[in-house]
LOMAR-535764 format. One record per residue (C-alpha): x, y, z. Coordinates in nm, 2 decimals, always signed. Each point is the difference from the previous one (the first is absolute). Layout:
// residues N
      xx      yy      zz
       X       Y       Z
...
//
This chain:
// residues 171
      xx      yy      zz
  +10.81   +9.07  +12.39
   -0.36   +0.03   -0.16
   +0.14   -0.14   -0.33
   +0.16   -0.30   +0.19
   -0.35   -0.06   +0.16
   -0.17   +0.05   -0.33
   +0.23   -0.25   -0.15
   -0.07   -0.27   +0.27
   -0.36   +0.04   -0.01
   +0.04   -0.04   -0.40
   +0.17   -0.33   +0.06
   -0.25   -0.13   +0.22
   -0.31   +0.12   -0.21
   +0.15   -0.15   -0.31
   +0.06   -0.33   +0.17
   -0.34   -0.01   +0.16
   -0.19   +0.13   -0.32
   +0.16   -0.23   -0.27
   -0.04   +0.29   -0.24
   +0.05   -0.06   -0.36
   +0.25   +0.20   -0.23
   +0.35   -0.03   -0.08
   +0.10   -0.19   +0.29
   +0.16   -0.35   +0.04
   -0.18   -0.21   +0.28
   +0.22   -0.28   +0.02
   +0.07   -0.25   +0.30
   +0.29   +0.11   +0.16
   +0.07   -0.33   +0.19
   -0.18   +0.10   +0.31
   -0.32   -0.16   -0.10
   -0.19   +0.31   -0.10
   +0.01   +0.21   -0.29
   +0.21   +0.31   +0.00
   -0.04   +0.32   -0.20
   +0.28   +0.19   -0.20
   -0.06   +0.33   -0.17
   +0.17   +0.10   -0.34
   +0.18   +0.31   +0.06
   +0.11   +0.01   -0.37
   -0.36   +0.02   -0.13
   -0.05   +0.31   -0.20
   -0.32   +0.17   -0.15
   +0.04   +0.22   -0.30
   -0.13   +0.36   +0.02
   +0.02   +0.25   -0.28
   +0.28   -0.21   -0.15
   +0.22   -0.02   +0.31
   +0.01   -0.30   +0.23
   -0.03   +0.04   +0.37
   +0.08   -0.24   +0.28
   -0.20   -0.02   +0.34
   +0.35   +0.18   +0.14
   -0.05   +0.28   -0.24
   -0.36   +0.06   +0.08
   +0.05   +0.12   +0.34
   -0.05   +0.36   +0.15
   +0.24   +0.28   -0.07
   +0.19   -0.09   +0.31
   +0.25   -0.30   -0.01
   -0.18   -0.30   +0.12
   -0.02   -0.36   -0.06
   -0.25   -0.19   -0.18
   -0.10   -0.24   +0.28
   -0.13   -0.36   -0.07
   -0.34   +0.11   +0.07
   +0.00   +0.29   -0.24
   +0.20   -0.24   -0.25
   -0.29   -0.22   +0.04
   -0.26   +0.26   -0.08
   +0.22   +0.09   -0.30
   +0.04   -0.32   -0.13
   -0.39   -0.09   +0.02
   -0.13   +0.36   -0.12
   +0.28   +0.16   -0.24
   -0.22   -0.01   -0.29
   -0.26   +0.23   +0.19
   +0.26   +0.28   +0.11
   -0.02   +0.21   -0.30
   -0.38   +0.02   +0.02
   +0.00   +0.09   +0.33
   +0.28   +0.25   -0.01
   -0.20   +0.18   -0.29
   -0.34   -0.07   +0.13
   -0.03   +0.39   +0.09
   -0.15   -0.12   +0.34
   +0.28   +0.03   +0.24
   -0.09   +0.30   +0.16
   +0.33   +0.20   +0.11
   +0.21   -0.26   -0.18
   -0.10   +0.10   -0.33
   +0.21   +0.32   +0.04
   +0.30   -0.06   -0.21
   +0.15   +0.32   +0.18
   +0.03   -0.17   +0.32
   +0.01   -0.41   -0.09
   +0.16   -0.19   -0.26
   -0.16   -0.29   -0.19
   +0.18   -0.24   +0.22
   -0.13   +0.16   +0.31
   -0.34   -0.05   -0.11
   +0.06   -0.34   -0.09
   +0.16   -0.06   +0.32
   -0.31   +0.12   +0.20
   -0.22   -0.26   -0.22
   +0.23   -0.29   +0.07
   +0.01   +0.09   +0.38
   -0.38   -0.02   +0.01
   +0.02   -0.33   -0.16
   +0.27   -0.12   +0.21
   -0.20   +0.12   +0.34
   -0.31   -0.19   -0.14
   +0.21   -0.32   -0.05
   +0.12   +0.01   +0.34
   -0.35   +0.00   +0.15
   +0.01   +0.37   +0.11
   -0.21   +0.28   -0.11
   -0.05   +0.36   -0.08
   +0.15   +0.16   +0.34
   +0.30   -0.21   -0.03
   +0.04   +0.10   -0.36
   -0.01   +0.38   +0.10
   +0.21   -0.04   +0.29
   +0.26   -0.17   -0.22
   -0.01   +0.29   -0.25
   -0.01   +0.27   +0.24
   +0.34   -0.15   +0.13
   +0.17   -0.04   -0.35
   +0.17   +0.28   -0.19
   -0.09   +0.18   -0.21
   -0.37   -0.02   +0.10
   +0.05   +0.08   +0.36
   +0.13   +0.35   -0.09
   -0.26   +0.08   -0.25
   -0.30   -0.19   +0.09
   -0.06   +0.10   +0.38
   -0.38   -0.09   +0.04
   -0.13   -0.35   +0.00
   -0.26   +0.07   -0.24
   +0.24   +0.08   -0.27
   +0.10   -0.39   -0.04
   -0.35   -0.11   -0.06
   -0.01   +0.06   -0.39
   +0.29   -0.22   -0.03
   -0.14   -0.28   +0.21
   -0.34   -0.02   -0.15
   +0.16   +0.04   -0.36
   +0.22   -0.30   +0.09
   -0.30   -0.20   +0.05
   -0.16   +0.12   -0.33
   +0.31   -0.02   -0.23
   +0.30   -0.19   +0.14
   -0.09   -0.29   +0.23
   -0.35   -0.06   -0.09
   -0.01   -0.36   +0.08
   +0.08   +0.10   +0.37
   -0.29   +0.05   +0.26
   +0.07   +0.32   +0.17
   -0.12   +0.03   +0.35
   -0.29   +0.19   +0.10
   +0.09   +0.35   +0.15
   +0.02   -0.04   +0.41
   -0.23   +0.23   +0.16
   +0.03   -0.15   +0.36
   +0.04   +0.25   +0.28
   +0.38   +0.08   +0.04
   +0.08   -0.11   -0.35
   +0.21   +0.25   -0.21
   -0.21   -0.05   -0.28
   -0.14   +0.32   -0.17
   -0.36   +0.06   +0.05
//
C-alpha cells in the first residue's frame, strides 16, 4: 500500500515540478502537458546495464513512476552515490547490495521531488524490505539521506529538518 501511495505522490510531484531529465512532456490533448517516464532507460555501471526496475531493494518491487523519474534524471550520479563510502550501514556489503544502496538514494530524491522531507523518507524506508529488518533505528537512515543531497540529486533543495514539537524528527 505504501508503494502505491509513493507512486501516486511521485506522479503528482513530477507533474507539479516540471522536472527535467529523460521525460517526455507532451500535450496529451487535455490542454495541459503530461509527463511520461522511460522505463527502458538504462545506466551502465561496471560494464553492466541497469534499468530502474533492476535497481530496487532486494525484495521484489516495482520501480514506480516517481522512482523512475528520479532514475531518469539522476542515473549518471548513482555510481558515485553508492561508492561514496558515506552511506553508513548501507556500506555493509554483507547486508546490502549495490542495488539496495542505489534504491535508498533514488528514494530520497523521489521523496524530495514529491515535496516531502526527511521524516517521510525514513518512514518509507523503515517500511521497505530489506531495510526494515536490518535498520531498526531512524538515525540509521540519515547517512543515505544526506549523501543523496551531496552526491545523487544535487540540484534539489532538501527541506530543513523539522524540529517542531510532535515531530518524529531526530533531535
